[in-house]
NUKE-237226 format. One record per atom (N, C-alpha, C): x negated, y negated, z negated; residue number from 1; atom name; residue in three letters. Coordinates in steps of 0.02 Angstrom, whole numbers, plus 50000, padded with zeros to 5 digits. Layout:
<torvos>
X	Y	Z	NUM	CA	ALA
...
</torvos>
This chain:
<torvos>
51758	46418	49283	1	N	UNK
51818	46395	49286	1	CA	UNK
51864	46433	49337	1	C	UNK
51931	46430	49333	2	N	UNK
51971	46468	49378	2	CA	UNK
51961	46437	49446	2	C	UNK
51952	46373	49452	3	N	UNK
51943	46343	49521	3	CA	UNK
51878	46375	49557	3	C	UNK
51826	46387	49517	4	N	UNK
51769	46417	49545	4	CA	UNK
51782	46487	49560	4	C	UNK
51813	46525	49522	5	N	UNK
51831	46599	49532	5	CA	UNK
51872	46607	49593	5	C	UNK
51918	46561	49606	6	N	UNK
51963	46564	49663	6	CA	UNK
51925	46556	49730	6	C	UNK
51869	46528	49730	7	N	UNK
51826	46523	49788	7	CA	UNK
51789	46583	49807	7	C	UNK
51786	46632	49762	8	N	UNK
51746	46695	49776	8	CA	UNK
51796	46745	49816	8	C	UNK
51776	46765	49876	9	N	UNK
51816	46800	49921	9	CA	UNK
51778	46856	49947	9	C	UNK
51785	46918	49932	10	N	UNK
51837	46940	49888	10	CA	UNK
51818	46935	49816	10	C	UNK
51868	46938	49770	11	N	UNK
51851	46929	49700	11	CA	UNK
51798	46981	49678	11	C	UNK
51758	46964	49630	12	N	UNK
51711	47020	49606	12	CA	UNK
51749	47073	49572	12	C	UNK
51712	47126	49560	13	N	UNK
51736	47182	49522	13	CA	UNK
51742	47171	49447	13	C	UNK
51694	47128	49426	14	N	UNK
51691	47115	49358	14	CA	UNK
51669	47043	49346	14	C	UNK
51677	47022	49289	15	N	UNK
51657	46948	49264	15	CA	UNK
51633	46953	49198	15	C	UNK
51573	46928	49180	16	N	UNK
51548	46927	49118	16	CA	UNK
51552	46853	49090	16	C	UNK
51581	46845	49033	17	N	UNK
51593	46777	49001	17	CA	UNK
51559	46778	48929	17	C	UNK
51515	46733	48919	18	N	UNK
51485	46726	48851	18	CA	UNK
51509	46662	48824	18	C	UNK
51549	46662	48771	19	N	UNK
51573	46606	48739	19	CA	UNK
51585	46621	48666	19	C	UNK
51548	46590	48621	20	N	UNK
51500	46533	48625	20	CA	UNK
51435	46568	48662	20	C	UNK
51397	46524	48701	21	N	UNK
51346	46543	48741	21	CA	UNK
51279	46530	48705	21	C	UNK
51233	46569	48723	22	N	UNK
51159	46557	48700	22	CA	UNK
51125	46516	48751	22	C	UNK
51087	46475	48736	23	N	UNK
51062	46451	48670	23	CA	UNK
51099	46386	48648	23	C	UNK
51143	46360	48685	24	N	UNK
51173	46296	48668	24	CA	UNK
51234	46302	48618	24	C	UNK
51268	46358	48615	25	N	UNK
51325	46367	48576	25	CA	UNK
51387	46332	48610	25	C	UNK
51380	46313	48675	26	N	UNK
51438	46291	48711	26	CA	UNK
51495	46340	48713	26	C	UNK
51551	46319	48712	27	N	UNK
51610	46366	48716	27	CA	UNK
51659	46346	48773	27	C	UNK
51693	46391	48797	28	N	UNK
51752	46376	48838	28	CA	UNK
51810	46354	48786	28	C	UNK
51848	46304	48806	29	N	UNK
51907	46288	48772	29	CA	UNK
51952	46346	48769	29	C	UNK
51994	46360	48718	30	N	UNK
52040	46416	48717	30	CA	UNK
52087	46416	48785	30	C	UNK
52109	46356	48808	31	N	UNK
52154	46354	48862	31	CA	UNK
52113	46378	48926	31	C	UNK
52046	46358	48933	32	N	UNK
52013	46379	48995	32	CA	UNK
51995	46455	48988	32	C	UNK
51983	46477	48926	33	N	UNK
51972	46542	48918	33	CA	UNK
52032	46590	48938	33	C	UNK
52087	46568	48915	34	N	UNK
52151	46603	48930	34	CA	UNK
52167	46600	49006	34	C	UNK
52156	46548	49041	35	N	UNK
52163	46540	49110	35	CA	UNK
52118	46592	49144	35	C	UNK
52051	46598	49127	36	N	UNK
52006	46646	49157	36	CA	UNK
52026	46720	49141	36	C	UNK
52053	46732	49080	37	N	UNK
52073	46800	49068	37	CA	UNK
52137	46818	49110	37	C	UNK
52182	46772	49117	38	N	UNK
52244	46777	49155	38	CA	UNK
52222	46791	49230	38	C	UNK
52173	46751	49252	39	N	UNK
52152	46761	49326	39	CA	UNK
52119	46829	49335	39	C	UNK
52086	46850	49283	40	N	UNK
52051	46916	49286	40	CA	UNK
52109	46974	49295	40	C	UNK
52155	46972	49249	41	N	UNK
52210	47018	49248	41	CA	UNK
52245	47015	49317	41	C	UNK
52261	46953	49338	42	N	UNK
52304	46947	49403	42	CA	UNK
52266	46975	49460	42	C	UNK
52202	46967	49463	43	N	UNK
52159	46988	49523	43	CA	UNK
52126	47055	49512	43	C	UNK
52142	47089	49457	44	N	UNK
52106	47156	49450	44	CA	UNK
52036	47155	49440	44	C	UNK
52011	47101	49404	45	N	UNK
51942	47095	49394	45	CA	UNK
51925	47115	49320	45	C	UNK
51880	47158	49312	46	N	UNK
51864	47184	49241	46	CA	UNK
51825	47128	49200	46	C	UNK
51854	47105	49144	47	N	UNK
51825	47050	49109	47	CA	UNK
51785	47085	49060	47	C	UNK
51719	47061	49049	48	N	UNK
51668	47084	49001	48	CA	UNK
51655	47019	48959	48	C	UNK
51681	47022	48899	49	N	UNK
51673	46963	48851	49	CA	UNK
51615	46974	48806	49	C	UNK
51565	46940	48811	50	N	UNK
51508	46934	48767	50	CA	UNK
51527	46893	48706	50	C	UNK
51542	46921	48656	51	N	UNK
51562	46887	48593	51	CA	UNK
51510	46883	48538	51	C	UNK
51450	46899	48554	52	N	UNK
51397	46908	48504	52	CA	UNK
51386	46848	48459	52	C	UNK
51404	46784	48488	53	N	UNK
51389	46727	48450	53	CA	UNK
51455	46701	48414	53	C	UNK
51511	46747	48414	54	N	UNK
51570	46729	48374	54	CA	UNK
51550	46717	48300	54	C	UNK
51584	46669	48272	55	N	UNK
51565	46651	48208	55	CA	UNK
51525	46589	48202	55	C	UNK
51486	46576	48255	56	N	UNK
51435	46519	48266	56	CA	UNK
51469	46472	48309	56	C	UNK
51522	46433	48285	57	N	UNK
51557	46389	48327	57	CA	UNK
51576	46328	48284	57	C	UNK
51583	46272	48314	58	N	UNK
51600	46209	48282	58	CA	UNK
51652	46168	48321	58	C	UNK
51702	46151	48295	59	N	UNK
51745	46102	48328	59	CA	UNK
51796	46128	48378	59	C	UNK
51789	46185	48402	60	N	UNK
51835	46214	48447	60	CA	UNK
51855	46284	48421	60	C	UNK
51923	46302	48419	61	N	UNK
51942	46367	48391	61	CA	UNK
51913	46422	48443	61	C	UNK
51896	46474	48406	62	N	UNK
51863	46529	48445	62	CA	UNK
51916	46573	48481	62	C	UNK
51894	46593	48541	63	N	UNK
51941	46636	48577	63	CA	UNK
51907	46709	48585	63	C	UNK
51950	46754	48594	64	N	UNK
51926	46822	48598	64	CA	UNK
51965	46857	48658	64	C	UNK
51938	46905	48690	65	N	UNK
51967	46942	48742	65	CA	UNK
51991	47009	48717	65	C	UNK
51996	47020	48655	66	N	UNK
52015	47084	48627	66	CA	UNK
52083	47106	48650	66	C	UNK
52127	47059	48662	67	N	UNK
52200	47080	48679	67	CA	UNK
52210	47071	48757	67	C	UNK
52158	47059	48794	68	N	UNK
52162	47060	48866	68	CA	UNK
52165	47133	48895	68	C	UNK
52216	47148	48934	69	N	UNK
52211	47215	48959	69	CA	UNK
52156	47235	49000	69	C	UNK
52128	47289	48988	70	N	UNK
52068	47308	49024	70	CA	UNK
51998	47276	49008	70	C	UNK
52002	47228	48962	71	N	UNK
51940	47197	48950	71	CA	UNK
51891	47235	48911	71	C	UNK
51820	47220	48919	72	N	UNK
51775	47251	48873	72	CA	UNK
51742	47197	48828	72	C	UNK
51750	47207	48767	73	N	UNK
51724	47157	48719	73	CA	UNK
51662	47184	48683	73	C	UNK
51612	47145	48680	74	N	UNK
51544	47162	48658	74	CA	UNK
51528	47110	48596	74	C	UNK
51513	47140	48541	75	N	UNK
51494	47102	48482	75	CA	UNK
51434	47139	48445	75	C	UNK
51408	47102	48398	76	N	UNK
51352	47136	48359	76	CA	UNK
51346	47101	48290	76	C	UNK
51304	47125	48252	77	N	UNK
51284	47093	48188	77	CA	UNK
51228	47047	48198	77	C	UNK
51198	47038	48255	78	N	UNK
51137	47004	48269	78	CA	UNK
51138	46931	48249	78	C	UNK
51187	46893	48267	79	N	UNK
51183	46821	48263	79	CA	UNK
51220	46796	48199	79	C	UNK
51285	46804	48196	80	N	UNK
51316	46774	48134	80	CA	UNK
51294	46810	48069	80	C	UNK
51286	46873	48074	81	N	UNK
51261	46906	48015	81	CA	UNK
51188	46907	48006	81	C	UNK
51153	46875	48047	82	N	UNK
51076	46867	48042	82	CA	UNK
51042	46935	48046	82	C	UNK
51059	46973	48086	83	N	UNK
51030	47041	48089	83	CA	UNK
50997	47054	48162	83	C	UNK
50967	47004	48189	84	N	UNK
50939	47006	48245	84	CA	UNK
50882	47062	48240	84	C	UNK
50881	47107	48291	85	N	UNK
50829	47156	48294	85	CA	UNK
50850	47224	48259	85	C	UNK
50906	47217	48225	86	N	UNK
50934	47281	48196	86	CA	UNK
50971	47325	48240	86	C	UNK
50990	47296	48298	87	N	UNK
51029	47331	48350	87	CA	UNK
51090	47368	48332	87	C	UNK
51131	47338	48287	88	N	UNK
51193	47361	48268	88	CA	UNK
51249	47319	48299	88	C	UNK
51288	47353	48337	89	N	UNK
51344	47316	48370	89	CA	UNK
51405	47363	48389	89	C	UNK
51453	47335	48423	90	N	UNK
51508	47371	48440	90	CA	UNK
51538	47348	48503	90	C	UNK
51578	47394	48534	91	N	UNK
51619	47375	48595	91	CA	UNK
51689	47389	48583	91	C	UNK
51733	47352	48609	92	N	UNK
51804	47368	48613	92	CA	UNK
51819	47377	48690	92	C	UNK
51837	47438	48713	93	N	UNK
51843	47451	48778	93	CA	UNK
51910	47490	48790	93	C	UNK
51930	47481	48856	94	N	UNK
51994	47522	48871	94	CA	UNK
51977	47600	48866	94	C	UNK
52033	47635	48853	95	N	UNK
52023	47708	48844	95	CA	UNK
51988	47738	48903	95	C	UNK
52002	47721	48961	96	N	UNK
51969	47748	49018	96	CA	UNK
51893	47743	49022	96	C	UNK
51867	47694	48983	97	N	UNK
51789	47686	48983	97	CA	UNK
51756	47713	48930	97	C	UNK
51796	47741	48877	98	N	UNK
51766	47769	48813	98	CA	UNK
51712	47825	48834	98	C	UNK
51734	47874	48875	99	N	UNK
51692	47933	48878	99	CA	UNK
51633	47911	48925	99	C	UNK
51642	47873	48982	100	N	UNK
51586	47847	49017	100	CA	UNK
51529	47809	48979	100	C	UNK
51557	47765	48931	101	N	UNK
51511	47725	48891	101	CA	UNK
51475	47773	48835	101	C	UNK
51511	47824	48811	102	N	UNK
51481	47870	48767	102	CA	UNK
51421	47905	48797	102	C	UNK
51430	47924	48864	103	N	UNK
51383	47960	48901	103	CA	UNK
51321	47919	48908	103	C	UNK
51336	47857	48926	104	N	UNK
51277	47807	48934	104	CA	UNK
51239	47794	48873	104	C	UNK
51278	47782	48817	105	N	UNK
51248	47769	48751	105	CA	UNK
51205	47824	48729	105	C	UNK
51228	47886	48733	106	N	UNK
51193	47940	48706	106	CA	UNK
51129	47955	48741	106	C	UNK
51122	47928	48803	107	N	UNK
51056	47934	48838	107	CA	UNK
51010	47873	48821	107	C	UNK
51034	47825	48786	108	N	UNK
50993	47766	48772	108	CA	UNK
50971	47767	48698	108	C	UNK
51007	47799	48651	109	N	UNK
50988	47808	48586	109	CA	UNK
51036	47857	48552	109	C	UNK
51007	47894	48502	110	N	UNK
51044	47939	48469	110	CA	UNK
51100	47908	48421	110	C	UNK
51076	47866	48379	111	N	UNK
51121	47828	48334	111	CA	UNK
51083	47769	48307	111	C	UNK
51118	47725	48273	112	N	UNK
51088	47674	48235	112	CA	UNK
51065	47703	48172	112	C	UNK
51000	47685	48150	113	N	UNK
50975	47712	48087	113	CA	UNK
51025	47701	48027	113	C	UNK
51020	47749	47986	114	N	UNK
51064	47744	47923	114	CA	UNK
51058	47688	47890	114	C	UNK
50994	47659	47874	115	N	UNK
50983	47598	47833	115	CA	UNK
51014	47540	47871	115	C	UNK
51010	47534	47937	116	N	UNK
51043	47480	47976	116	CA	UNK
51115	47484	47967	116	C	UNK
51146	47543	47965	117	N	UNK
51220	47552	47958	117	CA	UNK
51242	47531	47890	117	C	UNK
51203	47544	47838	118	N	UNK
51217	47524	47767	118	CA	UNK
51214	47447	47765	118	C	UNK
51161	47422	47793	119	N	UNK
51151	47348	47794	119	CA	UNK
51210	47307	47826	119	C	UNK
51232	47338	47879	120	N	UNK
51282	47312	47925	120	CA	UNK
51347	47308	47879	120	C	UNK
51365	47364	47851	121	N	UNK
51426	47367	47811	121	CA	UNK
51420	47322	47752	121	C	UNK
51362	47313	47719	122	N	UNK
51355	47265	47664	122	CA	UNK
51359	47196	47688	122	C	UNK
51341	47179	47751	123	N	UNK
51348	47109	47779	123	CA	UNK
51417	47084	47778	123	C	UNK
51466	47124	47778	124	N	UNK
51537	47104	47775	124	CA	UNK
51555	47072	47708	124	C	UNK
51513	47086	47660	125	N	UNK
51521	47056	47588	125	CA	UNK
51481	46990	47581	125	C	UNK
51448	46971	47633	126	N	UNK
51406	46912	47628	126	CA	UNK
51425	46847	47660	126	C	UNK
51496	46837	47655	127	N	UNK
51523	46783	47692	127	CA	UNK
51497	46713	47671	127	C	UNK
51484	46702	47605	128	N	UNK
51458	46643	47578	128	CA	UNK
51384	46629	47604	128	C	UNK
51349	46684	47606	129	N	UNK
51277	46678	47633	129	CA	UNK
51278	46658	47709	129	C	UNK
51328	46692	47747	130	N	UNK
51330	46679	47819	130	CA	UNK
51351	46608	47830	130	C	UNK
51399	46584	47796	131	N	UNK
51420	46515	47806	131	CA	UNK
51361	46462	47789	131	C	UNK
51327	46475	47735	132	N	UNK
51270	46432	47724	132	CA	UNK
51220	46435	47778	132	C	UNK
51206	46490	47807	133	N	UNK
51156	46490	47865	133	CA	UNK
51190	46457	47926	133	C	UNK
51255	46470	47934	134	N	UNK
51294	46434	47986	134	CA	UNK
51284	46356	47976	134	C	UNK
51293	46337	47919	135	N	UNK
51286	46259	47904	135	CA	UNK
51215	46239	47922	135	C	UNK
51164	46277	47910	136	N	UNK
51098	46257	47930	136	CA	UNK
51094	46247	48010	136	C	UNK
51120	46299	48040	137	N	UNK
51121	46300	48112	137	CA	UNK
51161	46233	48136	137	C	UNK
51216	46219	48103	138	N	UNK
51252	46157	48124	138	CA	UNK
51207	46092	48116	138	C	UNK
51172	46091	48064	139	N	UNK
51125	46033	48052	139	CA	UNK
51072	46037	48107	139	C	UNK
51041	46087	48123	140	N	UNK
50995	46090	48176	140	CA	UNK
51025	46069	48244	140	C	UNK
51085	46088	48252	141	N	UNK
51122	46075	48312	141	CA	UNK
51132	45995	48317	141	C	UNK
51156	45969	48258	142	N	UNK
51165	45900	48260	142	CA	UNK
51099	45860	48276	142	C	UNK
51043	45879	48246	143	N	UNK
50978	45842	48260	143	CA	UNK
50964	45850	48335	143	C	UNK
50977	45909	48365	144	N	UNK
50960	45916	48437	144	CA	UNK
51009	45874	48481	144	C	UNK
51064	45874	48464	145	N	UNK
51117	45832	48501	145	CA	UNK
51106	45759	48498	145	C	UNK
51088	45736	48436	146	N	UNK
51069	45666	48429	146	CA	UNK
51002	45650	48461	146	C	UNK
50952	45692	48458	147	N	UNK
50888	45679	48483	147	CA	UNK
50876	45691	48555	147	C	UNK
50912	45727	48594	148	N	UNK
50908	45739	48661	148	CA	UNK
50917	45680	48705	148	C	UNK
50961	45639	48692	149	N	UNK
50976	45576	48740	149	CA	UNK
50914	45530	48738	149	C	UNK
</torvos>
């Protein structure tokens, strides 16, 4: 929350926010997410938004940091597209970070295998299948929420 962030003195250089979060799927309300992103911009704090679980949300509209000045947005095909382990993803970064991230990435891997790239592209045509899987997750979530108390 912004109230918690305001207690940190001096402010951190960066803040990582994962919403929806793993493993519970809990999300920041869009108003709270907006307040946090506004606080980051006002205090010169680099926001890193882990949006890998986007698409797997229920009841609260999803928020993204893609329009936040200076934000780093991380996403992948792992969760919503059910391609865990394929290691296909993307980042949206400010221009100033493109080259440093390229240098880092090129030392971690050459590229995503061709087969994985083809499968990721085809995943965009699988909306009906993805929604069916999401419905199954929703049912599992309901059972967990009802059973935990």
